[in-house]
N, C-alpha and C positions, 0 to 999 in steps of 0.2 A: 354166598357170602352174605353176610346178615346184613342188616341195614344199619346204617350210621348216620349220624348226623354230617350235614354236608357242611362245604365252604362255599357253595356255586357264588361267586362274587358277582352279585347282580349290578352293574355298575348303571343304576338308573341314571344309574352315574347321576399349461396348455396341452397340450397333446402334442404328439410325435408320431412319426412315421415308424415301422419297426421290421424287423428279419421276423421269420416265422415264430411263432411262441413256443416254448418247450411244451410238448405235449405230455398227458399221463400215460405213463410207461403201463404196459399190460403186467397183470401179477404174475408171478413164479406158478407155473402149474402144481407143483409139489405143495405139501401143508406149510401155510407161510409162518414163518417163524413170528416170535411175538412182537415183532417191532416191523413187520414185512407191510408196508403199505406204498401204493404208487412204484412197487417194485424198486426200491431202494434199500438197501443194504445197511446197517448200523456202521458208520465209520468213528473209530477212534478218535479221541482229540491230538490234533497233533504234538508229537514227541517233545516239540521244541517249546512247549508251554511249559510253565513250571507250576504244578500244583499245589496248592498251600492244603493241606489235609484239615480236615476238621477236628477238634479234640478228640482222642482215643476215649471216647465213652459211649455208653450206649444212649439211645434218646427216648428218655422217658414220655409220657404222654402229656402233652402239654394243656395247659388252662385254653378253655374254647377262647375265639374272638369275642369281644367283648357285645353283649346283647343288647338288643334297643333299649330296654330297660334301664341301663345305666343312663347318669347324669347326663344329660346333655349340654354340650356349652352352646350351640345353636337350636334353639327353639324353635319350633315351626308352628304357623298357623295356616289356615286356607282365607286369602282375600279376596273379597268379591269387589271386583270393580267393574263399573258399567256391566253389570250382569254378567260376568265372566271369573271364574275361579284361578287363582293362583297359588301355588305353593310361596311362602315367604317367611322369613324371619319374623319374629312376633315383635311387632311393634315398630318395624323398622323401616326408614323411608329412605331411599336414596336418592340422593339430589348432588346435581352435577351443576357446577357453577363456573364461571372464568376461571383459568387456572392462577392468575393474578389477586385473585381477592385475597384480602386482608382477613385474618381471623375476626378484628372487630368488626368488618362489614358481614363477614358470615353471621354472627352472633347476632347481627341488627337484623340481618333478613329471617334467621329462625325467628327472634322475639316479635317481629311484625305479622308473623304467621301462629302465635303462641306454640312455639315446636320448642324442643329441648334437645340438648347437644347429646348424640349417641356416642360418637367418638369421630375424629378427623381421621381419612385414610391417609394411605401413602401417597395417592393420587392428586396432585395439585387439583384444589377447586371441587374436589369430590368429598362429602361428607355424610355421616348417617345421623339421623334426627327420629324422633320418636313423635307421636301425635298428642296433643294436649289431653288430661285424664279427662275420659268419656269420649274422646273424638276416635274417629275411623281413620286409618290409612286412606282408604278411599277419598274421603273430604278432605285430607289435609293434601293430598295430589293433587286435586281438583283446583284446589287454591291457588299451589304453587304453581300450578300451570300456567296461569294467567299472571305470572311474576315477570315482568320484562327481564330480571337480573338471574330468572334461571331457565339455563337450557335444558336438562332433564330433571323428572322426578316421577318416581315410580315406587313401588314395593322393591323391598331388596329380594329377589327371587332366590330361592333355594337350587343348590345343585347337590349331587351326593352319588356315592356308592352305596351299594347296600351287599350283606355278606351274611350267611346262616352261621351257624356257630363252627367251630372250626373242624378240620379234617387233619390230623396228624399223621404223620409219615408212621407212627408208633402203632396204629391201630393195626396196620399189617405187618409190622418186622419189630415185633418186643423187644429184641435183644440184639437189633442189627447197627454195624459199626460201618459207617457209610466211606467209599474211598470212590476215587475218580473212575476206578474201573468200574466199580459195582453200580456206582448213580447214574453212568453216561448214559446205560441201556434203558433206565428207567424215563429219560428223556427225549422220548420217542420223538415229539415234534420237532426236537432239533433235526433229527435224521430226517424227516421229512421235508422239513424245508432246506436242506442241504447247507447246514451252518457249516458243519466241518470242510466241504468244497471250497466254503468261500475263506476261510482261514489259509488254506494251502497258499503260501508265499506270502501271506500277510503277516510282517513281524509287529506291527503296532497295534491292531485288533483293535482300533477305535481308540486309541490314547492320545489322539491329538484332539479330540472332541470330549465337550463336557454335554452331560443330558441332563436339563431339571425335569425331576419328578413330582408334578404338582397332584399332591395327592394327602395321604394322613401322616406325611412325615416318613423321614428314614431313619433308623437307628445303626449303631454300629454291629455287623455280624462280620463272621470269621471269613464267609467269602466276598465280602464285599471291601477290599483291602482301598479303594479309593473313593471317598465320600468326603465332599469337600464342605464340610458344615459351617466353616466359615465365610463361603459363599451361599448360603440357602437362607430362609427367612420363615417366620412362624408367625402367619397372618391371620391365627387363632388366637392365638396369646404372643401379642408381640414383643420382642425381647427375648423370650425365650429361644433356645436352639429349637431347630424343624425337627425333634426326635418323633418317634411313632409310638402313640399310645392306640394303635389299633392292630396294625400288622398288616395292613391293605398296601400300603405304601412301600414299605421294605420287601414285601413278596415282588410288589413291580419292578422295584430297582433290583432286586435279585436276578429276576428274569432277564432284564437288559445287560447285567454287566458283572454278574458274579464269575469268580475264576476260582480252578481249584478243584475239590470234591465235588462244586457244583459249578456247571456252567452256564453262563448267561452269554446271548449271542453276540455281544461284542464287549471280552472279558477286559479289555485293555481300558474303557471310558472310564471319565471322572464324573460321579453322581451328584448332582447339585439337589438338596432337599428342599422343597418349597410347600411349607405345612397350609393346605389351604381347605383341608377336612379335617374334623375332629373327631374324637374318639368313637362317634357313632357315624363317621363318614358321611357327615353333614356340612356342607359349608354355603356360602353365600355368592349372589354374583358380582357383589362388591370386593371380597375376597380373592375370587379368582380374576377379576380386572387386577388387584395389587399385584397377586401372583404372575401375572404376565409381564407385567411392566417390570418387578423385580427381576424375573430370570432372565428378560431381553437386556437388563444392567449388566448383567453378570459378565464378562471378559472371558471368551472361550465357551461360552454357552450356543450349542448349534442344532441341538435339538431338544423339544418340550413335548413331554410325555403326558396327556391328560387321561387317564384310564377312570373317567368321570363323564355324567353327563346329567343334564336336566331333563325335568319330567315330561312327558308326551305332552304337546300343545303349546310349550312354552317357546316364545320367540325373544329374541337378543334384543337388547338395548342398545342405543347408538353408543354407548359408553364402550360395551361389552366389545360390540364390531370395530370400534375404533382401535381398542387394545389388539386384537387378533391383526388388523390392518398393520399396527406400529410394528409388531412383532416380525411379520413377515417383510417388513420394510429394511429391516436389519438382517438379511438374509438366513432369518433360523426357520428351521422345519418346525413344524407342528402337527402331532399324531395325536388321534385322540378316538376312542371307545366308540361305537356306534349305538350301545345300549341294549340290556338283555331284558325287554319287555316281549320281544319276540313281536313287534310291529312292524308293518309297514311305513316306518319312520324312522328314518337318522336321525340322532337327537344332536341336539346342541351341545357344546362346540363342534362337536366332527362335521356337523354338516355346513357350516363355514366353507366356502369355496376355496379360502388358503390352508385349509386343515385337510390333512390325509385321514380319511375315514376309514375304519376298521371294525370290519364284522369277523364272525366266529366260525370256524370250522370244528367238526368231531371227526371221529374215523367210526366206519361201521361194517360189519362183517354182513356179505351176503349168504346167501342159501348155499353158493356155491364156494364159500371160504373165502371167497377174494375179499380183501380187505381195500376200500375206497372212502376218499374225504367225502362229508357233506355240510351242508349250511347247518351249523346246529340251532336246533329250534327255538331255542331263547334270545339268539340274535336279531338285532332289527336290520330292517335290512331297507332297500329303495335303491332309486338311482342316481341318490349322493353319495353311496357306497362306492369306495375307491377298489378296495382289494378285501380278500379274509386271511387271517392267519389262525394256527390252531388254538383255540379256545378251550376244547376237551370237553370232558361230560364227565362227571363224577357219579351217574348210575349205570355206568358200563365199564365193561371190560372187553372190549372187543378186541384187543391184541392180545390177550390172554397172557399177559404176566403177571398176573396174581395181585394188581391194585387196579384202580377206577385209573380210566383216563384222564386224568387230568394235569394239569401242568403244574411241575414241581418247582418247589423255589425254597429259600431258609427266609424265616422269618420268624415274629414272636407275637405274643397276645398282647402285650402292653412293653415299656420302655423298662420297665423293672421286670420281668419274665426274661428264663433264658432263650435263647434262640432254639430254633429246631426246623425240622423239615414239615414243610405243609404242600398238597396237594390244593390247587382252584382249577376253577374253569370260568367262562365268562369273556364277554370283548374285551374288560380288563387286561387281561394277560396277552390275548391276541393284540393289542395295541402296543403292551410292551416290548413284545417281538420284533413289530415292525419299528417301534423307534432302535431298537438295537441291530436292527438291520440299516436303518438311515444312517447311523451311526458310522457303522463298516464302509457304506456308500462316500460319506463325506470325508472318512478319512482316507480313501482310497484316490480323493481328488474329484469326485463328481460335484459339479455344481449345484446349489441347494435348490436353485432352480428347475434341474433336471430330475430332481430323485425321484418324484412321482412318476415321471415317463419310466424311468429304468425300472420301478417296482412293477409297473402296472404291464410293461412289456414282456417283462421276465415272468409273470405270473403263470401258474399251470391252470389252464382253462377247466370249468367245471360247470358249463354249461355248454349248450350248442351254440349260442350267440357268443361274439368276442365281448359282448358285455351286456351283461345279466342282472337285474334289481336284485336276484339273491345273494350274489357273489361277486358282485362288480366284476374286474376283468379276473379274477380267478385266485388262485393258492399261493401266497408266500415262496418264493423260490430264491432264496438270499443268493445263491452261487452264480445265476443264472443273470441276475441283476448288476454282476460286479463288472466293471469296467475291463476288467483283465478276460473275461470270461469271451466264450467264443459267438455270443451274440453281439449283432452289430445295432447300435442308439445312434439313429438318426435322428437328432434333437433339433434340426433345424425348424422345426415346424411348431415348437415350444411356444414360440412368439405370436402365432397365429391366433388374432382376435375374431371371436365371434360373438354376435349381439342378438341378443332375444328380445322383442319387443311385444308383451303380452297385455290383450284386453281381456275386459270379462263383461259379459251382459247375462241378462235370465231371460227364459223362455217358460212361457207356460208346459207344465209336462204331469199326467196325472193326477187332475184336480190340485196339484200343487205348482211349483217350479223346480228347474235345476240351472246351474250356471254352466256359461258356455265360455271355455275360453280360446279366445282366436289369437296366434301366436305367431309372429312373423320372424322369420330367423333370416338374417344375413351376415356376411363378413365385415370386418371392421371399417369397410368403406361403404356399409349399406346395400352391396351388392346382394341379390337373394341366395338363398343356397338351397336349391330345388334337392329332392332326395334325399335328404338327412330325417335318422330319427332324432324326434325331439320328445323328450322324457318330461312328463308332466306330473305334477304333486298337486292335491286338492288337500286343503285344510280348512278348520274354521267347522261351522256347522256341517261341512261334509267332509269325507276322507276317502283316499283311494288315488290309482294314479294309471297312467298307461303311456303308452309311447305312439306318435302318429309320424306317418311319413311326410315331409313338405312338399308340397306342389311346385309347381313351376316357379310362383312366385316368392317360394320361400314360406308359404304359410301353411299352418296346420289349423284343425279345428278338434275340440276333444270336451265331451261332455260329463260331468258330474252327476253322480246318485241326485236322485230325488232330495230335495228339502226336508227333514224331519218335522212333523207337524209342531208347532209350536217355537222352532227355532227363530232366531233374530233374523236368520238371513245376509248370514256375511260366509264367504267363501274366499280363502286365500290360495291363488294359484302359483306355483313355484317352479319354474322351469331349471329342473336340477342338471340335465345334461344335453348336448347336442353330439350325436354320433355321427363322426365322418365317416360315408360310406366306404371311402376306399381303404382306409386303415383299420375302421373297426374300432376306434379309439374315442371314449368320451371327452368331451370339452366342456367346461364349465362357461358356460357363458355370462359375458356382462350384460346390463342391463342398458337399453335405450328406448328412446320416442321420439316419434315424430310430431313434431309442432310449428305451427305459423310463426315464423319470425316474431312480428307485430305480438303477438299472443303471449310468445317466452318473454319478451323484453318485460312484458307488463309482471310475470310472476317472477321472472327472477330479482326483478325489483321490490319484493314483496318482503319485509322482515318482520321476525317474531316477537316484533316489543310489546304487543297488545296480547296474541294468543301464542299459544304452542305450535310445532310443525307441522302441518298438514293443508294440502291442495286437494280437494275432491273436486272430479268432473261429472256433469249431470251431460248425460246423453239428450240433445234435442231429439224430438221425435222425428224429426227427419234424416238422423246421423246413417242409422243403416239401412234405409230404404235402397234398395236396389244392391244390397251387397250380396257377392255370390257365394257367401261365406253362412250367414243366417237368414232364416224368413222373417222379415222385420215386423210382419203381420202377429207372428207368435211372442213377439218379445214385450215384456213387462217392464215400465219404469225402474230404472237403477243408477246407481252411483258405481263410478272407481276410483279407487286412491292410487296412484304413482307418484313414486318418489322419480323426481327428476335432474336432480344436480349432477351436471359433469362432475368427474374426479371423486364421488364419492365411492366407488366400487361395489356397490352392492350388488345381492344376488338379483337375478331378474325375478322380480315379484309384481302381482298385481293384486288388488283386493276389490271383490264386487262385494256391493251395498244394496241391499233393497228398502224401500221407502219405510217400512217398520223399525228399521234399527235406526234408520235418519230423525223418525220421530219419537222412538223410545229413548234416545242416548243423545237427544240434543245437537243432533251433528252440526246443527246451521250454528249453533253457538259456540262452536270449540274448532270448526274449519273454515276457511275459505272456498265456499263452493262456487262453481264456476260452469255454467251450461257450454256446451260446444257442440258444434257445428260437425265436426266430424271424427272419424273414429279414432284416429291416431294411428292409423296403419298406413301404409305406403301411398294408396290412392286416395287418400281423406286422412289429412293431419288434422291434429287437435286445432281448433279454431276457436276463440271467444268472441261474444257476440260484438258485433261491430259496433254499436252503439255505444259501449264503452270507451272507446276512444275517440283522442283528440281529432276534430275533422280534417285540422291541418295534416294528419297524417292517413287519410283514407287512402292514398294513394300507394300505400305500403302495405295495407293489410290484405292478405290472402295471398302476397306476390312472389313469397319465397318460404320454402318448408326447409324447418332445420331438422338434422339426426343428431338429437342430443344423446350422446353415448357417455355412459356414466362406468368410467374406467377406473383401474387399480388405483390405489393410492400410490404416487412416484412412477406412474408410468410415463414414460418417453414422450408421450404423446399427449400428455394431460394438458399443455398448453394450446392443444388444438383438438378439445374435446367435442367440438360443435361443427358439423359440418352442414353447410349452407349450399344452396345454389350458386352462391357468386363468391364462396369461398371459405376458410377453415375459421373458426373463432375461438378465443380463450375463453374460458370459464367467466370470465367477471366482464365480457366484451360489451355485454348489454347494460351494466349496471351504470346507475348515475345517482348518487347520494347527495344532489347538491340542491335537491329541491322536496324534503319531505312534504305528504300529509299523511292525515288518516282517513283509510279506506275501508269505508263499512259494506258490510254484504251481508244480502238475505233480510227477509221481513220477518217482525212478527206477524200471527203470533207464533211462528214457528222459531222465531229467534232472531240473533243476529251476531255476526262474527264482526273482527275487526283486525286490522294491521298495519303497520306504517307502510305506506308505497312510498319509495325514496325519491322517486322522479313524477311529480304532479303532472307535468307538460305530458305525459302520455294520456290521460283521462280527458273524456270529455266536460268543457267548462260547465253543461248543465247540472252536472253532477254537484257540483261544489255549494255548501251551505254556510261557509264562514267559519267561527271560532266554537259555535256550539254544538253537540250532539243532540239534545232534546228535541224531541219533536222529526229528528228524521225521517222516522219511518211512518209517518203517519199517512202518507200518499200512495205507498211503496206496495207492489204487487209482484209475485214470482222469485222464481229461485235462480241465482245463479246468471241473470242476465242484467242489462244497465237499469230497467225499471227497480232491482231489488238493491242499487248501488247509490251510495252517495259518499262524499269525502269531505272534510273538515281540515282545519288549520291543525297543523301537529303542534301541541302547546299546551301549557298547564290546564287551560280549561278542558279540553278533548278528554285527557288523562283523569280530571277529576270527574266527568260528566260517565265515564267508563269504569271508575273505582280502580284506577290504575295508579301506580306511586310514580308520580312525576319526578321525583328525585332519582329513584332506579333507573328510568329513562336517561336522564342528563349524566349518572354515573356511567351508563353502560355506551350510549352512544355519541355523544356529544364532545368525547375528547377523541374523537375518529375510531375508536374500537367497534368490533361488534356488527358494524352497517351489512357489508357483503357477507362477512362470516356468517351472521345469523340469519341471513336468506332464508325462507321457507325451502327453496328449491336446493338449499344447502346439507339438508338431512338425509340419510341414507336409507331412511324407512320413516314411513310417517309416524313419528313418535309419539305426537299426541295423542293418537290413537291406539296406541299399541296395546293397551290393557285391555281396550273394550273390544280392538278389531283380532287381536292376534292372543289375549290373554290366555293363560293355562289350562291344562285339564281339559283337552278338548275331547269331545267323545268320538273316537273312531270307529267308524262302520267297519272298518278293515278292510283288506283286498285280497282276494283267496283265489282271485282265478290267475291264470298267467297273462304275460305279455301280450298284447294282440296288437294288430297295426289299423288302425282308425284312419279312415279315408281322410283326405284335405278339405272335403266337402260333406256338407249336414247328411247324418246318414243314421239310422237306430242302432244299426251292429257297432257303431262306435261308442256307445253309452258305457258306462263304468257301471 
């Protein structure tokens, strides 16, 4: 076969008990037919389906998909914020305010910061602005983060899909008149995923389901009879139809719902086009957020397909996380592509625990002539992966059918071009197939909350383990996932809650240092889970991952690679899954932490009126002394950043920070740093300096430990998110907004941070200095202890001294809005530091070895 241009679409873009999973059947001993993989023989489409033939014409070679040199609607630049690089829309700042802010109030805020309005988004309170001429996004963001009216401010990150020039069907069949009998044999992936068997006895084939396709748009084609353009939205050119000027989105829609001469997985579904990517498959975080909210507002949308991803190293904003949580709360199933960079890094939005993350598989012919499925080399992987579907490979023809092993679909090169047949490969078409499968399951009556369970239980295992970082739970098998199949689905365990409480320290290692993640895993009541596999991912200045078995106390220890020379010293630890030893099923854990009640009462009363949202803990010299998990004599000074808010539903993430980052990026100016005398684990809860507190409360200090559970939004037990020794508490149980002061922490020359503390009665009277800020630091030493703390009256004088608009504080808080909702612990991630701690284009060291079992105690063989 001669070399041809490829359309390799590089989309850079609870748990349940089960019956025995379907196993891969042995191949036929005879020479395999072109489609024989896993011993599956091609099945013809059900005769009851009405074929809608394509026009009686040959398919000429179509124009290639638009090249990257085409004019862009979204321009891209690399923005540097706090020393980290992020791909973003050129000159665009994403700003989030309270949703009821008027246009006049928004314009006033922009004028105050010398910013110009780019556009008002469809999401209330969210606008896009540009920095002043000669100014930078980084400087503008820094100024906005100190404004009491601003909830979030950041560069408008880029999300994208990527494809090489097109690979039209005409390259192989220059005079081919397609028919359903002729084309169906080339849809080999449908046979291997047993789609036809899932269709048997199903008369509706997804017709009760609308699938929103968030992509480059969808244009009318012969094999997509059900496209609800009136329900669609164009977030690239608002007001226009969501037509496809690229081809990627139409191809994905074809894979999901074509019928007739070309078959999609769910031929009866209604496609809702939501255009969030431009003609070059480039979009923005703001556009994706708008697309999610729009799709969730369309009656009948029950599935959202996102064959796109953010670049490696990106971490989501609170705005995007909230949009994903909103969609899930509407009972809509989200499916997204893992990404096509071949990295051990499942990209966002697929990496959100609420989203089904899909990798890609291909077929391979062994020396014995057997055909077997394999993870496609381009497919991103990791423990956040749920399963794989066929994404194909345009460089191979393993099944000897005369064309590359791509995923067939009808598409077009632009909205003005004739439609035709194209082959593609990538995690994009793999995600589209899973979205079609989800539509069939929902149409058959499977509840949205149980769909992931059905797909994973039914998946064909491609690895020795029940759950594997390369392929998740295995290869999509649609018929076995259907409720009418012989498989038995015990989904009673889908409501099981697993909590992960990660802490991060650094130890000396080979003339440098490395991060040590100590993770406690428990059930929803805080009881330890021994013998569970805990899947850990490292990001930031190091990368890699491993799993370890929890000890009798539910604790594991995993070490990172050595920090590279010249690094800032930032390591992000994410707990991607906890695997139940009985079922082998991966559970996405919610975050939790253990904290002294009085200490938690203080931090839950901290508002974001004067700084943005971040709480940083500085381990005291004695915090880890005597710990069975680390040798305290090898530890170096470090800080840890944790989200603490109940009800935020965040992933289990902790960020470790070395003093070099603290100094270089002014952490003391931008976050409330508190020293903790405990580790935050079950044996030693986070506890703040006793001298901070009012002596009248001395009898309460250290007397009750809280388990603060970060439950998913809408959880039925969200009103009991906090478990204490003496009972259960609501998220706002310790909030008192009747006696505000301004709390100032940390001392020059390192800087100083400030926040409204809504309950002054918590603090020692010796910290009070009246109504003025000037001079407060003159006699202050230390970091995060009472010696580095002062409080002043909450009023106009303090605001002026700190350079904060008193009018903005009055507007936000004095009418009763925003006090508890703005508390620092209310954030799902430390967003104030998101660009500095998590900002894009991280250097990935890679993970080339297989998974291993790390002991729950310190040991060299546990190292990554």
